[in-house]
Structure formats: C-alpha cells, structure tokens
C-alpha positions, 0 to 999 in steps of 0.5 A: 346255069344256076351260078349264072342266075346267082350273079344276075340276082346278086346284081340287084341285091348288092346295089342297095348297100352301095346307093350312097356311093353311086349317088355321090360318084355320079352326082345324082339326086336321091330320087334318081338313084332308085332308077339304077334298080328300076331300070334293071327290073324293067328290062328284065321283065321285058326279056322274061316273056320273050325267053321261051320263044328265044330258047326254042329258036336258038336252043338253050345253050346258045340262048344262055351263052348270048345272055351271059356275054351280054350281061358281062359286057353290060356289067363292064359298061355299068362299072365305067358309067360317067353319069346317072343317065349312062348308068341307067342306060347300061343297066337296061342292057344288063337287066335285059340279058340277065333276065333270060338266065332264070327261065333258061335254068328252070326249063332245063331243070324240068326237061333233063331231070326226071320228076323224082329228082326235080324236087331235090334239084329245085332245092339246090337251085333255091339255095344257090338263088337265095345265097344272092340275098345273103351275100349280095347286100354285104358284098355290095356294102363291103366292096363300095366302102373298101374298093369302090362302087364301080367294082360292085358291077365289075366283079360280076363280069369275069364269072358270067363270061366263064359260066357262059362259055362253059354252058356253050361248050358242055351243054347239049340239052335240046335242038333249035327250032326254025322260028325266025320266019315266024317272029311276032314283032307286034307282040314283042313291041306291045309287051315292051310297051305295057311292061315298060310304061307300067313300071315307069308310071309307078316309079315316076308317078310320085315325082310327077304328081301322078295324074296331074302330069301329062307325062304320067297320063300319056304313059298310063294310056299307052300301058293300058292300051298296049296291055289289052292289045297284047292279050288279044294279039297273043290269043289270036296269032298262030305263032305267039311270042308268049303262049298265054293259053298256059294260064288255062292250067289251074295250077300254073295260074294260081301259083303264078299269082302267088309267086307274084304276090310273094315277089312284091312282099319279099323284094319290097321289104328287102329294098325298103329296110336298108333305105329306112336304116340309112335314113334314120341311122346314117350308117355306112353301107357295110354296117347296114349290110351286116344288119340285114345279112341275117335274112339272107342267111335264113333264106339259105337255111330255108332250103334245107327246112323245105327238104325236111318238110317235103318228107313229112307233109305235101307241097301245098301245106308247105307253101301255106306254112311258108306264107303264114310265116312270111305274114308273121315275120313281116307283121312283126317288122311293122313295129320298128323305132327310129333308133332301129338296131340289130336287136329289133329286126333279128327275129322278124328277119329270121322268120321271113328268111326261113319262109322264103323257100317254103313259099317259092319251091312248092310253087315252082314244083306245082306250076312248071312241074305240072306242065307238059314238056312242050309248054315248059320253056314258055311256062318257065318264062312266064313264071319268072316274069310274074316273080320279077314283075312282082319284085319290080312293082313291089320296089317301085310301089314301096319306094313311092309309098314310103316317100308319100307316107313320110310327108303325111306323117311329118305333117301330122307330127308337126301339127300335133307337136307345135302346140305341145312343144312349148309345154314340154320343159324337159325336152326344151331343156335337153334341146338347149343343152345341145346348143352352144351357150354363146349363141344365146337367142341369135338367129343361128340358135333358131336355125339349129333348133329348127334343123334338130326338130326337123331331123327328129320329125323326119326320123319319126315320120320315116319309122311310122312310114316303114311300119305302115308298109310292113303291116300292109305287106303282112296282111297281104301275105296272110290274105293270099295264103289260102289260095294254095289249097285251090291247087291240085295236089292233095296227096303227098308228092 
C-alpha cells in the first residue's frame, strides 16, 4: 500500500521536469500546462474526504484495489493524450483514484499495528513517500529527455496494477459495512463544488484578471456558498460523508492546520524552483532535475534523523525543530540570483529536506494516532485532505504570485534603468560587442538590443519574484511553528 502511495506521489513530482516536453508535444500555451498538475490535485482533494466513507462501505482492500485499477487506466490514457484538453481530462481521473491510496494506507497503519510499533512503521512509510520527491523530478527529466514524455505517465501503470492485485489477494484488514443506503449525495456534491471551484479560482484568477471576470466572480460565489452549506450539511445529517466532528479533537485540529501550512510551503517551493531555473537558465529537464535532486535525497535521510530524535526528545519538540529548520532553509533560498546554480541552492535544499519528516511524522502520530479506532478511517481522509489541499493551494497560489511579481518587478526595473542606461558606458560597450558590426544602426540592431534588454530584465525580475515568494514562505513556517506546543503530549512518547 505504501508503494501504491509512492507511485501516486511520484505522478505529481515527475511532471515538473517534463513541462517543456508536454507543452511542445501537445501544442499547449505555457499557462495551460500548469493545469496538468492542478487538475490532478483538484480531483485528489475531492476524493480525500470521501475516502473514509468509501473505505468503510467497500472494505480497505476493495477500495484500494479500485483506486489502483482506476489510477492504472488513467495513467495509460494520460500517456496517449492527444491534446492539452484531453490530458487535463484524464489527469482528473488519475488524481481522483490516486487520492484514495494515502488515507487507505494511513488508516491501515493505525489499525493493524499496535501503538508501540506505529512510530517505526510511520518512519518507514515516510521514507518511501519522500523517496518520490527524491526520484520523481530526476526520473521525469530523464524519461522525457531520453524516451519521451508519454512514458512519464505510462511507467506508473504496470506497477500500480500489480500492487492493486496484491492488496486484493493478500490483504484482509477489515470487513465492509453496509452503507450504500445511507449515501450523502448532497454532501458529496457540495464537497466537490467548493473544493473544485476554490482551486479553479486560484489557478485561473490571474489569467482572468481576478474579480474583473464574471467567471471568477461566479466561481467564487459558488465556492463560498457550497463551503458553508457543506459544513451545515455534514454537522446536521445522521450519516455524513465526512465526520467534521473529528476536528473537536484538539490534537487533530492543530496538527491538520500545521500539515496544511507544511503542504503549502513544501510543495509550492518544490514546484516554483524548477520553473524559476528553467526560466532563467534555459536548461534541459535532466539538468534541472539533477539540481533539485539534493532536497529529495535529504528528505529520505530525514526519516532516519527523525527516528534518532524520537529516542531523545518528545514528538512535539521534534516537530518544532522541523518547522524552524524549514523556515531557515526556505529563508536562505530567498537570496538567489538569475545565474542560479547548484552551489547557490545546495545548503538551503539540504536544510529544507532534512526538516521534512521532522515535521510530517510527529504530526501524523500526534493526530491520527490519538483518534479512537472508529474515527481513524475518516480522520486519515481528512488529514490527507488538509495536506494535499495545502499542496494544491500552494502550487496554484505560488504560480499566480510568481507571474504577478515578475510583471511588477520588470516594470520597476524598467523605470529605474531607463534613465541610467544611457550613462552606463561599460554596459553599452559590452552590449555593442554582442551585436554584429555590419548591422551598424539598422533597425535590426535596435531589435536585437531590445530583445537582449528584455531578456535581462525578465531574468532579474524572475529572480526577485522567486526570492520574494521564498521569504514569505520562510516567515510563514516560523510563525506557525509554536502551534505544536498546544498539542497534548508533554511527555516523551
């Protein structure tokens, strides 16, 4: 089941390095390609709150098998997509079925293992999950460069199929409950509406000029109304699709808030870094993946670091250390230059990577591990929802903020340099040396000069935008870190 979750996670991580190939192969515009990730995450977060109910109604093994088969078929269809629209459509199904694997795995972990073994098993699961961050970008870059971008999707299919069949044949964790006559259709529709429209607003808002667009206004109204109606429905109905009363547990509430913020910071920065490097350095996918590989490797090592710290200090303190390290690493990553290389990002990436499991593992153990057995399945779905919802919001918001800040910074650079440029004799001399002499003062020379200046301006504006986002994320991680001390668990567990 952990391996099934691994291939689901890797289907998000390996897309970043293959963006250019997918864009060229499907003839898509740059702003359309981000929907390849966003559509997956929107569908995933719609499935997550439903997973607890479906696990109880179908039994864990049948639900996991259904998710594996659906994920396999959707991965094959993504590999044979003929347009960006068909790709987005198939990614919706891939994300929906893939979204059920993580909560099913977590509920099994906290159901079949005794408490004294849960900590060690959670660390092993964490190492497997973070391996997706380590291998995903590099694998996606290499496959798309050497074999073809379609195999980035097709490679998942056979493994997911084998894992699904193995779970169906070998697993026997629980029995299904007869709940099909108690389906909360209204709750399902409301959940899909507010989650889907909310993420669509974040993704499309910039391109539609936000609330100047009737579409964005309509989607925002639908999102808010369906959100409040969903809460009222789930609190009043006898058979809710999502048991929101679990949030009355203080540990669960605080830990889900923290994992939500953690998801925003980790996934937003993982998404925006390769995009920034590709924009300023114009490197191929494999090279970009090799530059960001170090964080994934550090994330794998962080599981073993967490195991060591658990033996010395309590889980709350481990989580606090993790968030402080995340803040420091992200802050240090906020001082990049347009000529960014491995030397500039290696230490921030190592610090951020080592913090990953120090944050995530204590939050899992202090939230789901403290729920009563009858609440674990619903709790696993909600916990996974908050994590992936943070990831989806982080990616969509960082993409929007990145483009917005590039525009603002470019205009600022243009205004500051327009007058000073004529007095910069050294720069003008170097610029003239880049242009063939035979062009003299021809219109072609003016065109080339304008293109060079624009390229320099955009690269510097991109570096400034990236740094601004990183500094905001670093401050956010530091601000939320003390919340962990509101969680029960003063003694060493």
